[in-house]
C-alpha positions in Angstrom: -57.8 82.5 -10.4 -60.1 82.9 -7.4 -62.8 80.2 -7.0 -65.4 80.0 -4.3 -66.5 76.7 -2.6 -69.6 76.4 -4.8 -67.7 76.6 -8.2 -67.2 72.8 -8.5 -71.0 72.2 -8.2 -72.0 75.0 -10.7 -73.3 74.5 -14.2 -70.8 77.1 -15.5 -67.7 75.5 -14.0 -65.1 74.8 -16.7 -63.0 72.1 -14.9 -60.0 73.7 -16.6 -56.7 74.8 -15.1 -56.8 78.1 -17.0 -60.5 79.0 -17.0 -62.7 79.0 -13.9 -66.1 79.3 -15.6 -67.9 80.5 -18.7 -69.4 83.5 -16.9 -66.4 84.5 -14.8 -63.3 83.3 -16.7 -60.9 85.0 -14.2 -62.9 83.9 -11.1 -65.1 85.9 -8.8 -63.9 88.7 -6.4 -66.2 88.0 -3.5 -67.0 85.1 -1.2 -70.0 84.0 -3.3 -71.0 84.1 -6.9 -74.2 85.8 -7.9 -74.4 83.7 -11.1 -74.1 80.3 -9.4 -76.4 77.8 -10.9 -76.3 74.3 -9.2 -75.9 71.2 -11.3 -79.2 69.3 -11.9 -79.9 66.6 -9.3 -79.7 63.9 -12.0 -76.5 65.3 -13.5 -74.4 62.2 -12.6 -77.0 59.9 -14.2 -77.2 62.1 -17.3 -73.4 61.9 -17.7 -73.4 58.1 -17.3 -76.2 57.9 -19.9 -74.2 60.1 -22.3 -71.1 58.0 -22.0 -73.1 54.8 -22.6 -74.7 56.3 -25.7 -71.3 57.4 -26.9 -69.9 53.9 -26.5 -72.9 52.4 -28.3 -72.4 54.9 -31.1 -68.8 54.0 -31.5 -69.7 50.2 -31.5 -72.3 50.9 -34.2 -69.9 52.8 -36.3 -67.3 50.0 -36.0 -69.9 47.5 -37.1 -70.8 49.7 -40.0 -67.3 50.0 -41.3 -66.3 46.4 -40.7 -69.3 44.2 -41.5 -69.5 42.5 -44.9 -73.1 43.7 -45.4 -72.0 47.3 -46.3 -68.4 46.5 -47.3 -68.5 43.0 -49.0 -65.2 42.3 -47.2 -64.7 39.7 -44.5 -63.8 41.5 -41.3 -61.5 38.7 -40.2 -59.4 37.8 -43.2 -60.2 40.6 -45.7 -61.5 38.3 -48.4 -64.3 39.5 -50.6 -67.6 37.9 -49.7 -70.1 37.4 -52.6 -73.2 39.4 -51.9 -76.5 39.2 -53.6 -79.2 41.8 -53.3 -82.0 39.4 -52.5 -82.1 40.4 -48.9 -79.9 37.6 -47.6 -78.9 38.2 -44.0 -76.6 35.2 -43.6 -72.9 35.9 -44.3 -70.0 33.4 -44.1 -66.5 33.4 -45.4 -64.2 30.5 -46.3 -62.0 31.5 -43.4 -64.7 30.3 -41.0 -66.2 33.7 -40.1 -69.9 33.4 -39.9 -72.6 36.0 -39.1 -76.3 35.6 -39.2 -78.2 38.8 -38.8 -81.7 37.3 -38.8 
């Protein structure tokens, strides 16, 4: 598939072995592309921010599915932790696991 030198810095570039871009899947026929749209100047920072947000989301989801507050189960030993609905934010388990969310 023919690519031009500007393909790798174009917003439409697919970074795929089988597809050049979304606008010209088979590549362009000339030396330049009339549909070339450069990546934004802050593209690298946006990508880093996106990856950071994705990691934070994964960490939050892990906490949500493993913390005794929503589960009532110790994330270390699997024992059931007695919960009361009085708004207590201190959790500890006989195995020694301790968490204080205050």
